[in-house]
C-alpha positions in Angstrom: 100.2 60.6 -25.9 98.5 63.4 -27.7 97.6 63.7 -31.3 96.3 66.8 -33.1 95.5 67.6 -36.7 96.6 70.9 -38.0 96.9 72.8 -41.3 100.2 74.4 -42.5 99.5 78.1 -42.8 103.1 79.3 -43.5 103.2 81.4 -46.7 105.8 79.2 -48.4 105.0 75.9 -46.8 107.7 74.0 -45.1 110.8 74.7 -47.2 114.4 74.6 -45.8 114.4 77.5 -43.3 110.9 76.8 -41.8 111.8 73.1 -41.5 114.9 74.0 -39.5 112.9 76.2 -37.2 110.3 73.5 -36.7 113.0 71.0 -35.9 114.4 73.5 -33.3 111.0 73.9 -31.7 110.4 70.2 -31.5 113.9 69.6 -30.1 113.2 72.0 -27.2 110.8 69.5 -25.8 111.6 66.3 -23.9 108.7 64.5 -25.5 109.0 62.5 -28.6 107.3 64.4 -31.5 106.2 62.9 -34.8 104.7 64.5 -37.9 102.4 62.2 -39.9 100.9 62.9 -43.3 100.1 60.9 -46.5 100.8 57.6 -44.6 104.3 58.7 -43.6 105.4 59.3 -40.1 108.7 61.1 -39.3 110.5 62.3 -36.2 109.9 66.1 -36.0 113.4 66.4 -34.4 115.0 65.1 -37.6 115.7 67.7 -40.3 116.2 65.1 -43.0 113.0 63.3 -42.1 111.1 66.6 -42.1 112.5 67.7 -45.4 111.5 64.3 -47.0 107.8 65.2 -46.4 107.8 68.2 -48.7 104.9 70.0 -47.0 103.1 72.9 -48.6 100.7 75.6 -47.4 97.2 74.2 -46.8 98.3 70.6 -46.2 96.9 68.8 -43.2 99.2 67.0 -40.9 98.9 65.1 -37.6 101.3 66.1 -34.8 101.9 63.3 -32.3 103.7 64.0 -29.0 104.4 61.6 -26.2 106.1 62.6 -22.9 105.8 64.9 -19.9 105.7 68.1 -21.9 103.5 66.8 -24.8 100.9 69.5 -24.5 103.5 72.2 -24.7 105.1 70.5 -27.7 101.9 70.3 -29.6 101.0 73.9 -28.7 104.3 75.4 -29.8 104.3 73.5 -33.1 100.7 74.6 -33.7 101.6 78.2 -33.0 104.5 78.1 -35.4 102.6 76.3 -38.3 99.7 78.8 -38.0 102.2 81.7 -38.7 101.8 83.2 -35.2 105.5 82.8 -34.3 
């Protein structure tokens, strides 16, 4: 299991379209992926769960991945949230 703290650097935070993209990225990996913030943990592969977080630019989150491609999962999510994808 890997856990990494990251900052959301997307211009408009995680509104509907970026959440959908993040869910797609998480779903490409076999590992279980969770996003944790403000004492809440949601499955990153769940669009409804992710929308319930209401994340904005500059917010800190923890990404937790567990499985055989956990490093790839964390890396691809970090790349997306940093605005590089």
